[in-house]
C-alpha positions as CSV (number, residue, x, y, z in Angstrom):
1,M,0.0,0.0,0.0
2,A,1.4,3.4,-0.9
3,V,0.6,6.5,1.2
4,S,2.0,9.8,-0.1
5,G,4.7,8.0,-2.0
6,K,5.8,5.7,0.9
7,K,5.2,2.0,1.1
8,V,3.5,1.0,4.2
9,K,3.5,-2.6,5.4
10,T,0.1,-4.0,6.3
11,K,-0.4,-6.7,8.8
12,K,-1.5,-10.0,7.3
13,K,-4.9,-11.0,8.5
14,E,-4.4,-13.5,11.3
15,K,-6.2,-16.8,10.8
16,A,-8.7,-17.8,13.4
17,P,-7.7,-20.7,15.6
18,H,-9.2,-24.1,14.8
19,F,-10.5,-26.7,17.2
20,R,-11.4,-30.3,17.2
21,C,-13.4,-32.0,20.0
22,I,-13.3,-35.8,19.8
23,F,-15.8,-37.4,22.1
24,Y,-15.2,-40.9,23.3
25,K,-17.2,-43.6,25.2
26,L,-14.5,-45.1,27.4
27,P,-15.1,-47.9,29.9
28,M,-15.9,-46.6,33.3
29,A,-15.5,-49.5,35.6
30,P,-16.9,-49.1,39.1
31,L,-14.5,-47.6,41.5
32,G,-12.9,-50.0,44.0
33,P,-13.7,-50.0,47.7
34,N,-11.2,-47.2,48.4
35,G,-12.4,-45.1,45.5
36,Q,-9.6,-46.2,43.1
37,M,-10.0,-47.1,39.4
38,S,-9.1,-50.6,38.2
39,K,-5.5,-51.3,37.2
40,E,-6.6,-51.6,33.5
41,D,-8.5,-48.3,33.5
42,T,-5.7,-46.5,35.4
43,A,-3.2,-47.8,32.8
44,L,-5.3,-46.7,29.9
45,Y,-5.9,-43.2,31.2
46,E,-2.3,-42.8,32.1
47,D,-1.2,-43.9,28.6
48,L,-3.6,-41.5,27.0
49,R,-2.5,-38.6,29.2
50,L,1.2,-39.3,28.3
51,V,0.3,-39.1,24.6
52,V,-1.5,-35.7,25.2
53,F,1.7,-34.5,26.8
54,E,3.6,-35.4,23.6
55,I,0.9,-33.7,21.5
56,N,1.3,-30.5,23.5
57,K,5.0,-30.4,22.4
58,L,3.9,-29.8,18.8
59,R,4.2,-26.2,17.6
60,G,0.9,-24.4,17.4
61,V,-1.2,-27.0,19.1
62,V,-2.7,-27.3,22.6
63,A,-4.6,-30.4,23.7
64,T,-6.4,-31.6,26.8
65,F,-8.1,-34.9,27.6
66,D,-10.6,-35.4,30.4
67,T,-14.0,-36.5,31.5
68,F,-17.0,-34.3,31.1
69,N,-18.3,-34.4,34.7
70,G,-15.9,-33.6,37.5
71,G,-12.9,-33.1,35.3
72,V,-10.3,-30.6,36.2
73,R,-10.7,-28.5,33.0
74,W,-14.5,-28.3,32.6
75,P,-16.7,-28.4,35.7
76,T,-19.6,-29.8,33.6
77,K,-20.2,-31.1,30.1
78,Q,-22.5,-28.1,29.6
79,S,-19.7,-25.6,30.4
80,L,-17.6,-27.0,27.6
81,L,-20.4,-27.1,25.1
82,T,-21.4,-23.5,26.1
83,A,-17.8,-22.4,25.6
84,L,-17.8,-24.0,22.1
85,G,-21.2,-22.6,21.3
86,T,-22.9,-25.9,20.4
87,D,-25.7,-28.1,21.5
88,D,-25.1,-31.4,23.4
89,L,-24.4,-33.8,20.6
90,T,-22.4,-36.2,22.7
91,L,-25.0,-38.9,23.0
92,G,-23.6,-40.2,26.3
93,F,-19.9,-40.0,25.5
94,T,-17.8,-39.9,28.6
95,H,-14.5,-38.2,27.6
96,C,-13.2,-35.5,25.3
97,L,-10.0,-34.8,23.6
98,L,-10.1,-31.0,23.0
99,I,-7.5,-29.7,20.5
100,L,-6.8,-26.1,19.6
101,G,-4.6,-25.3,16.7
102,S,-3.2,-22.0,15.7
103,S,-4.0,-22.7,12.0
104,P,-5.3,-25.4,9.7
105,V,-1.7,-26.3,9.0
106,A,-1.0,-26.8,12.7
107,M,-4.0,-29.2,12.9
108,E,-2.7,-31.1,9.8
109,V,0.7,-31.5,11.4
110,L,-0.9,-32.8,14.5
111,F,-3.0,-35.4,12.7
112,R,0.1,-36.6,10.8
113,S,2.3,-36.6,13.8
114,E,3.8,-39.7,15.4
115,A,2.1,-38.8,18.7
116,Y,-1.4,-38.8,17.2
117,S,-1.2,-41.3,14.3
118,L,1.1,-44.0,15.9
119,H,0.2,-43.6,19.6
120,W,-3.1,-41.9,20.3
121,Y,-5.2,-43.2,17.4
122,P,-4.3,-47.0,17.6
123,M,-4.8,-46.9,21.4
124,I,-8.3,-45.3,21.3
125,T,-9.8,-46.3,17.9
126,K,-11.6,-49.3,19.3
127,F,-13.9,-47.0,21.4
128,P,-17.0,-45.3,20.0
129,R,-16.4,-41.7,19.1
130,A,-17.9,-38.6,17.6
131,E,-16.1,-35.4,16.3
132,L,-16.9,-31.8,16.2
133,G,-14.5,-29.2,14.7
134,G,-14.1,-25.9,13.0
135,E,-12.9,-22.4,13.3
136,L,-13.2,-20.6,16.6
137,P,-14.9,-17.2,16.5
138,V,-12.4,-14.5,17.2
């Protein structure tokens, strides 16, 4: 852009962040007598959380994985759905992998990453899931 003979740099329009919510129906075994999860459930959740830790090392991506009710990040399922501006489409799903990407390219890098494609996806693909995603309003 030229203003009175000078070139003026204009800022590139920033792209809105993108999100993907992947809802899962994971086994929820009854808690033991002391309120602990079974060894199998504990191992599965620990493995999933470790993969989320690896996903969070990717540039331009932030992810979290938790239950809907009583989880640390969302007090209730409705609070998450309200934040995303959508109706409850979860159909009884118990957990959510929430991913925020700085751009469509960051999301593509995530889904092609070793953490997601070789670790997360094979570990969780046997459970029912539903996905919701798009561009976040800025």
